[in-house]
N, C-alpha and C positions, 0 to 999 in steps of 0.2 A: 503494498500498500504505501510503505514512505519513497519507494524507486516512482511509483506511480505520480506519484506527487509531488514528485524534481523534476520527471518528466516535463510534467503537464506546466511546470511555473517555469522550464527552461527555456519550453512553448511561447508561452506570454512573454516572457524578456526578450526572446528574437524576433516576436512581431511586434513588440514595441520599438525595441532599436531600430528595426528594418523601417517600420514606419517613420521614426525619430529622422533616416540618413536617406528617406529616399529622394530622390532626384527632384530638380523644381522640375514643374512643370512648364513644358513649353506648348509654343502657338507656329511653330512653325509650316505653312500653307494654309492655315486658319485662314478664311477670309471672311469679311461681315458685306451682306448683301441688305438692301432696302425693299421689300417688297412691298409693292402694290396690290392690294387687296379688296375688291368692290362684293364682294358677297359671299353667304354664309357659307357654300361649299368651300371655297376658297379658305374662309377664317376658320371652321374645322381641321382642312391641312393642315395648315401653318401651325394648328394648336395640338393636333398629334406631332410633329416635327417636335416640337417643344418637350414633349416628353419623355423625350431618346435624350436626357439631359448630356451624354457621356459624346454624344454625334454632333448637338445641335445647341445654343445658347442663346436667348432671345437677350440682345441690348438695350429693346426700346417695345415692348406691347404696344399693340393695335389701337390706333383709337379712332373713335368714324371721323376728325377732322381732316384729318389728313389721308386716312385710310392706307395707313401706313406701320409696317412691321418690320425692323431691325434684328437681322438674325446672325451668328455668328457660325458657320458652317467648316465641320475637320474634313482633312483634302479627302479622305479615303470616301469623305460622302457625296463628295462633289459630286459625279457623276450621276448619283442616283436625284441628287437635290436638284441635280438642273433638268432632267427628266419629267423631276414630280411638276416642277411649276411650269415646264412647259405643257403636260399632259392633262391639267387643267388652268392653262393661260393664265397663272400669275404674273406679271411683269414683275424681273429682278434685274437692279442696276449694283454692279457692285461696288461698295464705297471704301470699304482699306482691303488690301490684295493680299497683305501677308501682315497678319497678327501682329507676329513676333520683332518685325521689324519695327514695327511703334517702341513694343516693349524694350528692347535695346535701344531707342533712341531715350527712352526715358534715366536710365543708366548714369551713376555720378560718374563725370571726369574726377581724376585726382583732383586737379584744381578746386573743382566746387567740392571734393571730399574735406579739404582742409583750409574751405572757407567756416569763417562763422555763420552760427546757423540762420539765415535768412530764405527767400522767396525765389530764388531760382533752380531749386530743385525739389523734386519730394521724400520726405523724411521717413524713418522709420518710426517705430514704437516710442524705442530706448532714447532715441535723440528728441523725441517731441517732447518727452516729459522731463527730460534735463535742459531741456532751453524752458517747459511751464519753472520748474522748479528756480531755475537761474531769475523768471520773473518773477516768481514768489517773493526769493532773498531780496531782488531789486527795489522791490517796492510795497514791503511792508504795511505801510499804511495806510496803502489804500486795498491789495488785497489781499485773498485769503483763502485757499485752497480749501474743495468739501469733495468728500468722495459720497459716488449716487449709488456704491453697492461693489459687488465683486463677479464677473464673471466666469463661466462653465469652468473653463483651465484656472482658475484663481487668480487675476487679474485686478488688478482696481481700477474701477471706472471713474479718473480723476475729474474735476472739473475745478475754472478759478472764477472769485467772484470779482468784480469789480467796483467799488464804492468810494465815492471822494465822499459822502456826506449823508449822513440818517436823515431816514424819510424820505429817501428816493423812488422811485415805481421802479419795477423790476422785469426786466427782459429777459427769456432763459432761450439758449440757442441751442440745441444738441447736432453735434456734427458726424460726421462718416460710422453711420446705422448700418450701411451698408457697407463691408469693408475695399471693395472695389475702387469708391469713389473717390481718389487721390487728394481731387481738389475742392474737397471738403474739407477737410482736416488745415491742408494747405492755407486753404481761404479764411478760414477759422483762428489760427495763429497770427496770419498778418493781422485780421480785426480786432485781437486781443496788444497786440503790436502799439496800432493805431492810436489805440482809444485811451495807451497808456502814453505816449511819444511826439503824437502830431500836435503840432505848433497851428495848422489849420483851424481858425474861430469857431468853426460849424462841427468840425470832427471835437475839437474842446468840449463845446456844449453838449452835444451829443457823450459825451465820457462822464460831465461833470453832472449832465441833472439826471441820469438814469442810475439804478444797480445793475453791472450785469452778470449773468449768470451764464458762463459759457463750456459746456463740455466739447472739447477736440476732438476727441476721438472715442466715441461710446463702445461702438463692436469692436474692445480692443484684442478679443481671441483672433476673430476674423482679419482683419484689419493687418496683425501680425503674420498671421498665415497666410494673407496677397501679399507679402515682401516677402517672405522665406520660403513656399511651397509652390502657389499659384496665384499670379496675378490677374487673374479673374472670377476669384472668387467671391463670395457676392454675403452668404451669409452667415449664421451664429457656427458654432463650432461642436455643439453637443451632438452626440454620436443617436440614431433614435434604435428606440428598447427595440421593433421587429423588424427593423430595415437597413438597409448596410449602409443606404445613403445619411448624412452627417450634416448638420446644421438645419435654421430656421431661419427664414425672411423676420427679422426684426420688428421690421415695420408692417406685418400683418401678423402680429399676437399681441397687438393690448387690446382689451375686453369693450370693443368699442364697433356693435355691428360684425362682430368677429367672424369672418366664414362665410358673408352674406353675398348672394347675387354674383357668386361669379367671382367676387375679387379677389380672391386667393385661392390656394390651391389645396387637397386635401394631400395630395402625394407629394412624401417626405422627401422625393427626390426632384422636383420641381424649384425650381426657383424662386417661387411667391410661398410656397411651403408657408402655411400660417401656424403650424404648429398641432399637435392633438388636444390643448386645450389652451382658452388664451394665459398668458402671462408664465407657459410652460418655460420660456427660455429666464434663467436666473437674470440677465441683462435688464427684460422688459419689466419684469417683476418687480427688480429694485429700481427702476426708473421711476413707474407706477407709485409706491410707497415713495420715494423720495421726494414727487414731486405734491403727494396729498401733505408731507410733512411740510412744505416751504406756499404752499398755496397761496396762500396770502401774502407771499415775498412778490409775486411776480401777475403781471397783467396780460405780456405779449409771449408767447410764443413760438419759436422760429426752428424751422428744421434744413438741415443742409444738405440738397443731393445732386446729383448729376447724373444723366445732361438733360437735354432739349430747350433751355431756355423759356422758364414756365415761374411764375408764380401762382401757387395752388391753395385756393383755400377747401376749407370745406362745401358741402360736403363730398366723402371721398364713396361714402358706401349707396347711392342714388344721383340720376339727373333727372330725376322727375322731380325731385323736390329742391329747395334751397333755404340755409340759414334764413334765420328773422332779420338780422344783420348785412343780405349776402350785397343793399345797394353799397353800404358802406364798404365791405371788402374788396368791391370792385373798383370804388374809388381810390380809397389804398392801393392796388393794383398797376390801377394805372398813372397814378404819380410814381412809383415803382418803375415803372418799364416807362416811363416819358423820359426820368432821371438818365436811367441809362442810355437809354437811343439817345439821345442828347449828346453823351460823351463821343469822340473823335471815330472810334469805333464802328458806330451806328450799329450796334449790336442789338436786334429787336429780342423782347419777352413777350410771350402771350401768360393772359392771367385770366382768372375765373375759378371755377370750384374745382375740384378732381376728378370728380366722375362725367363734368359737362365740357370743360376742354382736353384733358389726359383718357383718362379712363377709370373705370373702378375698381376702388382699390379699397379694400376693408381692412377695420383693427390696425389703424396707422396712427404714429404718437399723437398727429396734429387732431384727427378726428378725436383721440381719447380724450387729452384738451379740452378739445371743446367743447365737446359732447360731457363729459363727466367732470370739471372740473370747472366748465361753467366760463375757462377766457375766450370770449368773443375776439378778439384777433389774434389768429394761428393763422402760420403759412408752412407752405414746402415751397423751397429756393428750389429751381431745380439750375443745375449752371451752364456753362457752354460744352458742346457746340449741337451742334442741329445733328452732329453721326459722325462726319471727316474723319474725327479721330475717337468719337462717344467717349469711353472713359478712360481712352489712353490721351487727354489732355497734354500735349506738347509744353515743360517746363516753363518754354518761354513763353506761355499764356500764360502764367499763375500771375503775376503780377497786373494783365489787364483786367482781367479777370477781379480781383482782389479790388482794381479802381473800381469797377463797376458794382459790386457789391459794395461799398462806400456810398456810392451817388446812388444807390437804389436804396440803401439802410435810411440815409439821411431824409428820401422821400419818403418813404415808407412810414416812419417812426413819425417824421412833422407830420404828415395826413391823420392817423392815428388823435396823434396828441390835437389837433384842428378839430376831430371827429368827438374830443370828448371820453377817449378810452384808456387815458394817462393822465 
């Protein structure tokens, strides 16, 4: 019996070592296509493809306005994929020829690696946390750390509060809930830095007039995995009890219209898997508990995402009805989009409810905050771009994206204040 137990232990340890030392996923020859979907049969075909997660990966779900889907195709499936879209008369256009080329372009040069923390490259979790420590040490009178909770793998979900005076209305920002959306944590750290260092009068007023609660990397396990093992990883890292697929879409795991109206998936292998129950993920559970605890300390909630260039408000669960204050949310959205488009880049953002402008998405953090905590200004920002680079936004675009964020935030908070929500 002891021998059998020892053999079993060795097998477990060997399996763990293999997982730890498994090679980093590569995407040589993987291509991304823009599909134009004109009817329900075509949409059903695309949805079937999306279930084959090892061969196809949906980058942008179908929405009725554009009638488009962005899908990454494995090279071994390319011939079958082209035959299938041809058979069903689905128009397709290749928008990324080789995903690995874009991943390679993100890699850090020796010069950039030796430079101080900045916004010309993407950083790993440990580097972001070290920078956060330096910020907390440099600005002890106006910053303090807060802890949302622990991840499945035991990492601490950390945030920073910036407060220049007592009694300020609060704004909560959650970033990088989807692991592969690296531009979100890059933008969050830049925004923190601007709130502390900018001498621009409008930015100083933004910093001084509100308490800012910011979580730069929420999905810490997935984010670490996206750097170490798989650049395209989206979900959390908790194994499923009865399925070999790992992780949950944390932004479908909140207890607000959870798994309704096809706004998420019950398939553990899907990129939008909602979990077996709401709050199954320790990360989502920790955030709901933390937000409930500080509910009186903030009035506005914003979630950073990519990509597509949208400002999305509730509701996500239905496009048949809208929030009571939807007209106000549209005014805020218009201010945000107008301010960004006025910049020299001319970047266009669409705004409106998630379900109406983009697609039905249920169990999201923004909808949970809006519906359950009664915070009537809650938005998802979907950053650059519209598909040319998708989740692999080149480092050279980090600063332009951040500049657009600041212009948009100044307008968003200004209009929110004007409408009486702050």
